N, C-alpha and C positions, 0 to 999 in steps of 0.2 A: 539545584538537584544534581545527584550523581548519575553515573552511567547505568542504564538498565541492561544494556547489551555490550558484551566485550568479546570480540572475535580475534584470535591470534593464530597466524600461520595455518589457516584453514585450507585444505585441499579436498576436492571431491572428484573421484574417478568412478565412472560407470563401467563395470567390468562385464564382459560377455565371452563366450567361447571364441567368437570371431576376432574381436579386438577390444582394447580398452580405450575409453574416451575420457580425457581429463576435462571436466566441466569448469572447475574452479582451481585456481593456483595461488597459493600464498596470500590469502585474504586477511588483512588486518583492518578491523573496523570497530569503532566505539560509538555508541549511540546514547545520547543523554535522555534521561526520562523526561517526558513531556514535549519532546521535539518532534518535528515533522521532517522526515528524510525521504528524498526521491532517489531511487536507483535507476539509472538509465543506461541503455546499451542496445545494440542491434540484436536481431533474432539469433538465438543459439549462443548468446554470450554467457549464459549461466545465471542471469539475474533472478529468474523464477526459482531455480534450484537453491540459490542463496536464501530467498524468502522462505522456501519450504524448510530449510535447515533452521532458520530463525524461529519458525512456527512449530518446530518439533515434528514435522511430517517426514523429514529425512534425517536419520540418525547415524548413518554409516558414513563417516568422513575422517580425515586426519586433521589434527590440530585441536585447538581449544575454542569452545563456545560456552560462555556463561551468560545466563539470564538471571539478573538480580543476584549475582555472585554465586550462582549454583549451576552445575552441569544440567543440560536438558536431556531427558531420557525419552520424551515423546510429547505429543500435543496436550494442551490443557486449556481450561476455560480462561486462563489468564492471557491467552493468545488468540485473538479473534481473526478470522480470515474472511476476505471478500474476494471472490473470483470474477473473471470476465462474464461467466455464465452465473446467473443468480442462484441456480440450483434449488429453487423452491419446489416443495412437494405439490404436484398439481391437484391432488385430491383434498388438500387442506386449504382452509381460508387463510387470509393474511394473518389473522389472530392465531389460527391453529399452527401455522408454520413457525411463528415465534414461540408459542407455548411448547411445541414439540422439542425445540432446542434447549429448553431450560432444564436445570437439574430438578430432581423429584420434589424437593422442598419449595421450589419456586413456581411449579407448574400452575398453581391456582392463584398466582399473584396477578390479578387483572390490572391493578394499578401500575405495576411494572411494565406490562405490555402497553398500556395506554400512554405512559410517559415516553416510551421509546418510539411509538408511532407518531406522537406529537413532535418529537425531536426531529424526525425526518419528514414532517409535513404530510402525514397520511391519516390524520384524524378523520374518521368517517368511512374509512375503507376496511374496517376490521373484518367484515363478513364477506368481502370480495374474494374471488378465487384468482389464482395467477393468470388464467386465460382472459380475465376481464381487465387486466392491467397492461399499461404500456411498458416498454422495455425499461424506461427510466424509473417508473413506479415500482417495477419488480426489483430493481436494484436497490431502491430505497427500503423495501421490505428486507432484503438481504442485509443491509446495513443495520436496520433496527434489530434484526435477529441476532447479529453479532454483538451489538451493543448491550442487548438485554442481559448478557452473561457477565457484564461488568469487567471486560478484559483490561489488562494493564497496557497491552499494545494491540493495535489494529493493523493487520497486514493486508495490503490491497494489491492484488496481482492483475494489473491492467484492467481494472474494474469498469472502465468506461469505453473500452476499445470497440465494442459492438454498437455503440449508440451514435445517433446523429450529433452534429456539432453543437447545436443549441442545447439539447438535452445534456450533453457532455459538460458544457460550461455550467449549466444549472446545478448539476450534481457536484461539480468541483466546488462551487460556492457552498453547497450544503455540507460537504465534508469539512471545509475550512470553518464553517460555523460550529459544527459539532466539535472540532478540535479545540476551538477557542473556549467553548462552554464546558466540555467534559475533561479537558487537560489530559487526554489519552495520548500516549506515544503512537505516532502513525508512521508507517513505512509503506511507500507506494513504489511498485515496479512499473515502469513505462518505457516505451520507445519514442514517446512524443517529447521533444525538447521543451516546447512551450509549456506543456503540462508539468513537466519536472520542475521548471523554474518557478512557475506560478504557485505551485503547492508547497514545494520544499524550502525550508529554511537552510537545508544542506542538500546539495546534489552530489551523488556518488556516480562518477562516470566509469563504466566498465569497458574493457577491451574485448575484441572478438575472442572466441574460444582458443585456448583456455581462458576463462574469464579471470581477469586481474583488475584491481582497482587502479585506474590510470590517473584519476584526479578526484579530489574532494573539494568542492567549492561551496563556500558560504554565500547565501543570497539574502539580502536585506531590502525588501521592497516596501518596508514601512507598514503602517496600519491605517486604513484598509489597504490590502494588496491590490495592485493594478496590473492589468495586462499590457499597458502601454507606458511610455515614458522612458527616460534615459536609463534608469537603474535596471529596468526589465530588459531593455535592449542590450545593454552591456553584458549582463549575466548570460542572456541567451546566446549572444555571439561568442562569448568566451567558451561556452560548452560546445557550440557548433564547430568551432575550430578544432576541438579535440577529435571530432569525427571526420572533418574535412580540412586537414591541416594545410593543404595547398590552395584552399579556396580563398579568394579575396572578397571581403565583405565591404562594399563601398558605402560605409555609413560614417557621417561626421557627427561628433558629439559636441554639443554646446553645454558645458557644465558651469 
């Protein structure tokens, strides 16, 4: 597969009367179609801004960004978003929330809704309201809602940050399952090193503001992916050193 995203020399400055803040500086990034990419960095490094640009939510910047070899002028159904907050409409059922997001010609497609709820493991909850769901279940609905529009890429902006550890791991597994089955390009923004390594076949490490790409690291954990073992530990520690370069990590590897 070729690259679905090409970014060259991208700069983003937030301007105001008081002062200008450079969020991103000289970003060069290529993302292959069908890949899973993690973007990691500390708070305020511009990683969410970069994701918004990729999704077409932010269109004022310097440099070049091409999606499938064409300039991006705004958001589209080809680019699905999952945020930390599920953003479900509280007065609509699970089924209603998904139906609301669909284009006019798909709103009566009950089979499409059923398939996507099945994909995220929520069959039987079609008529439940958001208040009746746990945080993890609500995020599953948000994922199903995004997938129902058949996006080319799925953009995840710290989608598991507000969840407990067990729910977080369960949803990570769900996302990997969907990625394997649907072959959608996925890009996740996170500040969690373990999450970045476990999910991403490529990890993009960003510097503090202004956000620059400090390192791009390939991660090969095999199939199925594991949270333990030598390969995971080596990849995690290499990225850890990018943030804490003076830290000594007393781990011995037997390979």
